[in-house]
N, C-alpha and C positions, 0 to 999 in steps of 0.2 A: 857720468853726473860726477863730479869732485866732490867727496863728502870728506867731513873731519870726525869719524866714529869717536875720537877719543876726546873730544873737546866737548864740554856740557855745560847746560845752561842750568844753574843751579835757582832752584824756587823756594823761597820760605814764605809760606802763608802766614798772617798772624791770627786769622780767627780759625781756630782747629776743631771748635765746639759748637760751631753753630750754622744751622741750615738756611744760608742765606743766598745772596746774589755772588759775593764773592767765591764760594765753595763752588757752586755749580758752573759759575763762568771758567774757574780754573780747571774744572773737570772737562768742559767742552772745549777748552783752548787745548790741551793735551790731547783730544780726540783729533783736532784739527791738526796737528804736529803728526798724528799718525797716517792722515791722509796723504801729506804732502812726503811722508815717508823720513820726519825728521824726530819722531819720538825718542828714537834710543838715545837722543842726545840732550834728554831732559832728566833731572833728578830731583824729587820733591820731596822736603825733609817733612816728615810728618812725626807727629806725636803718637805712639803706641796706645792703642785703645781710643783712639778719639774718634768722633763722628766722622773728621774728615778722612782717615783712615778707612772707616767703615763705607764711607760713599764712595771711595774711588776704586776700593775692590769691589764693591757691587757695579762698578762701571766696567769692571775689569782692566783697570790700570796699574793694578799691584807692582807690575815689574817694573814702573817708573818710580817707585817710592823707596825713600831711605828712612825707615821706620825707627825711630829715638826712643827709648824708655825714658819716662821721666815722671816724676809724682805731681809735679805742678807747671805751671806755665812758664814761671821764671827758670827753672832748672831745665825744660825741654830748650828755651832760647839760648841758654850758655852752652846747652851741650850742642845744638845745633850749628852754633856760630865758630865753636871749636872744631867741629867737623868740617865746616866751610874753609877754615882757616888752614885746614891740612890737604885742601885740594889745590891743583896747580892755578898758577896766577892769572892764567888767561881764560881761565872759567868764570864767566860773569855771574854775578847774583843778583837775581830777581826778587826784591822783598815785596810780596803780595799783601799789600794794605797792611803793614804790621804798624798801624796807626793809634792802638790802644794805649790809654795814659800808661798802664805799667809797663808797655814796652819801651817806651821812649827813653828811660834812663839807661836801658840795656843798649841800646844804639849808640846813644851817646858816648858810652864807655867803650863801644867796640868801634868806633870810628877810625881811629889811628890804623887799625889792622886793616879795615876794610877799604876805606878810602885811598889808601896810597899802594895796596896790592893787589886789587882787581877792580874790573870794571862794576860798578853797582847801579841798579836802575830800581825803581820804585812804581809799583801800579797803585795808582791812587783810586778807590773804590766810592769812596765818600769824601767829603770836603774838608777834613780834618780838623774840624774847628772846635771850640770849646769855651764853654760859658765862664770859665775859670781863666782869670787873667794868667795866671801861674802854669796853667796848662797849655795855654796858646804860647807862653814865652817858652816853655821848653820844646815844644814842637818846632818853634822857629829855630833855637838853638840846634837841634836834633839835625833839620835837615839843612841848616847854613854849613855846620861843621861836614857832613855826609856828602852834601851836594850830589844827590844821586838824580841820573837821568829819568824824567819824571814821565811816565804814561798815564794818560788820564782817562775815565769812561765816557767823558762828554766835555764839550766846550764849557758848560755851566761849571763842572768840577775844576776845570783849568783855570777859569779864571779866579777861583778862590785858593786853589792851592801855590797859585804864583807868587803869594804872599810869603809862603815857605820856602819854595825853590822857584826860580826862574827859569830852570834847566829843562823844560818841557820839550820833551822827544817826539810827541806825538799823542794824538786822540784815537783811541781804541775803542769802539763800541763793541761791548762784549757779544760774544757769538750765540748763535741759535741753533740747535742740531735741528734742522728741519725733517731728518728723518723721524726725529720722537715728535716734535711740535709741528702739526700740520693740519690740514682741515679736511683729511681723508676721513671719513665715516668708519666706526669700527662695530665690529659684531658684538664686542664684550658688552655685560650687564653694565649700568652705571655703578661707580664705587658706593658701597654699601652704607658708607655715611653720609652719602648725598641723597639717598633714594627717597628718605623722608620728607624732602622739600620738592621733588619734582610729581607736581601735581597738575592736573588740567586748569588751565587758565592763571596759573601763577608764572610770572617770570622770576628767572634766577639772575640775581647780581652776585658776582664772586668778586672778593678782595683779598687775593694772596699777601699776608704780610706777617713779618714779626709782631707780635702783639705788645705794644708798649704804652706806657702813660705819655700824655701829651706834654711837650713842653722843652724837648730837648734838641740838640742842633739837627737831629735827622728825624724830626718829628714825623711819625705815619699818620698822624693826623686822623685816626681811626673813628674818634669819636664823632667827628664830623659827619660820618655816613648815615648816623640814627636820624638828626633831623630832616636828611634828605629822605630817608625811608617815610618819615612822617609824612612830608609834603607829599609824595607820592601817593601815600594812603588818602591823605586830604583831598588831592587830586581824584580820587575814585580809581587808581589803579593799583593792581594787586601784583606785589613784588615781595620777593622773600631774598633778603641779603644774607650772605655767608662768609663771614671773616674765615680763612684758613692759615693758620700759623702757631707758631711755639710762644708761648707765654712764660717769661722767665722773671717776671716781677715776682715779689715774696709773696707767697700763698696766692699767686695768680690774681693779685688784688686788681689788676687792668681788665682782666676779663670779668671779674664780679663788678666793677664799674660799669664795664658796659652792658651788660644785663640789666643791671640797676637803673642805668639812664634809659635801656628800653623799655623798662616797664615804666618809668614815669611818663614817657611818650606815648604810652599805649600802644607800642609796637612789638610787645615781647614775643607776640606768636608769629611774628614774620623777621625774626632777626636771630641768627644761630652762629656759633663759633665751633670749628672744627680743629683738630690738630694739624700739625704739619704732616705733610706727605712726601715722599721721594718721587711719587708718582702724578705731579700736579697736571700733566699732559691729560690722563683721564678723566680731570673734573672740567677742563675748560670747554671741551665738545658739548657739556651740557649747560651751560652758561648761555643767558642771553646776552649778558654784556659784563664787562669788567669796570670796576670804580675804584681808582687809586686818588686819593686828594691830598697826599702828603705834599707840603709847599716847598719842601729843599730836598726832595729826593735827587741824589745825584745823576742817575740815569733813569732806573725804572724796568729792571728785566722784566717784569710781568707784562708790560705795556707790549713789548714785541713777542713775548710767549703767547699771549692772548692773540694777537694780530695773526702771528704765524698759523694758529688754530681757526682762524676764521671768525673770530669773535671782536667786537666793536670795543673800544675803551672811551670811556670819559674820564679825564682826569685834569690835576691842578693846573693851571694857568702859569706855573711858574716852574723854576728848577728843571730838572734832566726832562720830567714828564712831558712839558710844554715843549722842550727841544726836540723830542722826538716826534711829538705828535704834529708839530709845526711842519714836517716835511711831507704830510699827505693829509692831515686832517686837523687845520687848527681850530674847526669849529667844535670839535669835541673837547676842548680845553675850557675849564670853567674857573670861576671864583669860589672856593671852598666855604668862604664864609655866607655865601648866598644858597640857602637850601633849595628854595623855590626854584632859584635858575637852575641848579644843577639838576634837579628833578625834571624840568623843563627838557635840558639838553637830552637827557636818559631817554625820555618818551620818545623825543622827535628820532634820536640815533636808533634805537629798537625798531620804530615803525615807518623810517623813510625808506622808501623803495633804492634810493641811491646809495644806501649804505654798503650794498652788495659790492656794487663798482669802486667803493671807497676802499673796501678792504681789499680787493685785489690789487689796487695800485699800492696799498700799505705792503702788502706781502712781497711784492715786487721789490720795494724799498729793504724789507728785512732780509731777503735773500741776498740783496748787492751788499748793503752795508753791514750786515751781521754775519756772513758766513764763517764756517769755522777756518776754511783753508786761507781767505783772506786774512783771519784774525793771527793764524800761525805763522804767515808770510810776514806781516807786518812786526811781529814781537822779534822774527829772526833778524829782520833788516835793521832794528833799532838796537838791538842787544850786541849786532856784530857776529852773529852764529855764522853766517855766510858772508865772503866777500867777494867771490869770483863770478865774473858774469855769466858762465855757463851754467852754474849751479842755480844762480838767480833765475835765469830763462828758464830751465827746467821745471823750478818750482812753481813759477808763474803759470807754465802751461798745465801742470797737475790744477793748479787754483781754478784756470778759465773751463778745463773738461768739467771739474766739479760743481760749478757755478751752474754751467749749461745743463747739467744732470736734473737739477732742480728747478729749472724754469718750466 
């Protein structure tokens, strides 16, 4: 195999302290690079003592980190970009969803050194939109000046970010580690936090999600779950809904409002919120169904995680969630504004004997479209990390063997 160990793909993640799809997707992408024997060509710029550093070290990926001490996010980005500028010019830079408002001015200032000195790529894991016209303008200026090669996590995302940068290089559905997320039964006990809800005759709804207030551009729409739960109760069905995620709202006001609404709808006894976890796969296997009603979700990692674990998903009929479900179960998509309809689809999905066959079809789609090796190979191709025919063929053979392993 022709290799270029001296050449590295420099990865600068925007979100360093949020346990979300971006962080998980990044760690799994690195595992894919390990499987094709190219992880040594990665260098991930990580803020010291960040959640990102902690998470990647727990995954055994610390050897690929460039840890940078910094007091705050702004200082980290300055130091990280300074480090990047010191690297050889043929080392491509992959900006991992650096879309936050406070990062945009820093990207604009760094554009002269970045755009004209090295290849720059950008993974979009959300739509990059803003309710603030100035925020939208700032993003437009930043991406017009930088003109990165864009990699999008769905066609839905691509349709939105083309207004920022038309230079779209490819669609890359985030990878799923099927060694971790699968439908194999486990001999371990249910997670302690989940045990109080596992009662005879009670079916469990899971919604893994960051806990937010409604109304922003990436609204998780968690409040829509409550009237659905009330509709299920009114129809005589016994479900318990559990949201699992981090609440960063001031004084956890989002969680308090959710519990308050549950009280008002008289469903407080069948609704709970649990903290985020690094071991979500241990929760899926005890769920009867996953429900995610976000209207503008760019991709929906929880959808494919649940499917990989053999759990059906009822999701919004818009955005990336609908895009995924359209491949194998469009009948599981719903209008989040119609609680009775959502409740009916949940009931039918859980009780329908054909659901097992649909899950099997869906799992084949996940293994094919969201494999670790396919993701790593595509990133290598897009960023120009290899261009020799024999090396490409070798990596394709590794990817094919890995895919067959999980069939």
